[in-house]
C-alpha positions as CSV (number, residue, x, y, z in Angstrom):
1,M,-16.9,-12.6,15.1
2,S,-16.3,-15.4,17.6
3,A,-16.9,-15.0,21.3
4,L,-13.1,-15.2,21.9
5,S,-12.3,-12.6,19.3
6,E,-15.0,-10.3,20.6
7,K,-13.7,-10.6,24.1
8,V,-10.1,-9.9,23.0
9,T,-11.3,-6.9,21.0
10,N,-13.3,-5.5,23.9
11,D,-10.4,-6.1,26.3
12,A,-8.0,-4.3,23.9
13,L,-10.4,-1.4,23.5
14,S,-10.5,-1.0,27.3
15,L,-6.7,-0.5,27.5
16,P,-5.2,3.0,27.9
17,I,-4.3,4.5,24.6
18,E,-0.5,4.1,25.0
19,F,-1.0,0.3,25.5
20,R,-3.4,0.2,22.5
21,L,-0.8,1.9,20.3
22,E,1.8,-0.7,21.4
23,L,-0.7,-3.5,20.7
24,V,-1.4,-2.0,17.2
25,D,2.3,-1.8,16.5
26,M,2.9,-5.4,17.5
27,L,-0.1,-6.6,15.5
28,L,1.0,-4.8,12.4
29,K,4.6,-6.1,12.7
30,S,3.1,-9.7,13.1
31,L,1.5,-9.3,9.6
32,N,5.0,-9.0,8.0
33,I,3.7,-6.2,5.7
34,P,6.3,-3.8,4.3
35,T,6.9,-0.7,6.3
36,K,6.9,2.8,4.8
37,P,10.7,2.9,4.3
38,E,10.5,-0.5,2.6
39,I,7.7,0.6,0.4
40,D,9.5,3.8,-0.5
41,K,12.6,1.7,-1.4
42,L,10.5,-0.6,-3.7
43,W,8.9,2.4,-5.4
44,A,12.3,4.0,-6.0
45,K,13.5,0.8,-7.5
46,E,10.5,0.6,-9.8
47,A,10.9,4.2,-10.9
48,E,14.6,3.5,-11.8
49,R,13.5,0.4,-13.7
50,R,10.9,2.4,-15.7
51,I,13.4,5.2,-16.4
52,D,15.9,2.7,-17.7
53,E,13.3,1.2,-20.0
54,V,12.5,4.6,-21.4
55,D,16.1,5.6,-21.8
56,S,17.0,2.4,-23.5
57,G,14.0,2.6,-25.9
58,V,12.4,-0.6,-24.6
59,I,9.2,1.3,-24.1
60,Q,7.8,4.5,-25.5
61,P,6.2,7.0,-23.1
62,R,2.7,8.1,-23.8
63,D,1.0,11.3,-22.9
64,G,-1.0,10.8,-19.7
65,E,-4.0,12.8,-20.8
66,V,-4.3,10.6,-23.9
67,V,-4.2,7.5,-21.8
68,F,-6.7,8.7,-19.3
69,D,-9.1,9.8,-22.1
70,K,-9.0,6.3,-23.6
71,I,-9.7,4.8,-20.1
72,R,-12.6,7.2,-19.6
73,K,-14.1,6.3,-23.0
74,R,-13.9,2.6,-22.2
75,L,-15.6,3.1,-18.9
76,R,-18.5,4.9,-20.4
77,K,-19.4,2.0,-22.7
């Protein structure tokens, strides 16, 4: 960690909690990562896509336990 980033970190940690929460919120927004509602919307879209694939016969569902058993066996090798 550079001297500047260490100073900024120490200064931020010395702020009252309400200001630290605001700072965290601003920093997270600056990363442009999806928010929970955006993530939920993406998962819903993915679920609908998968349902459509099963309904149309594009893919055949497999029993989850069978799939996990195969994975466990591969990992043991």
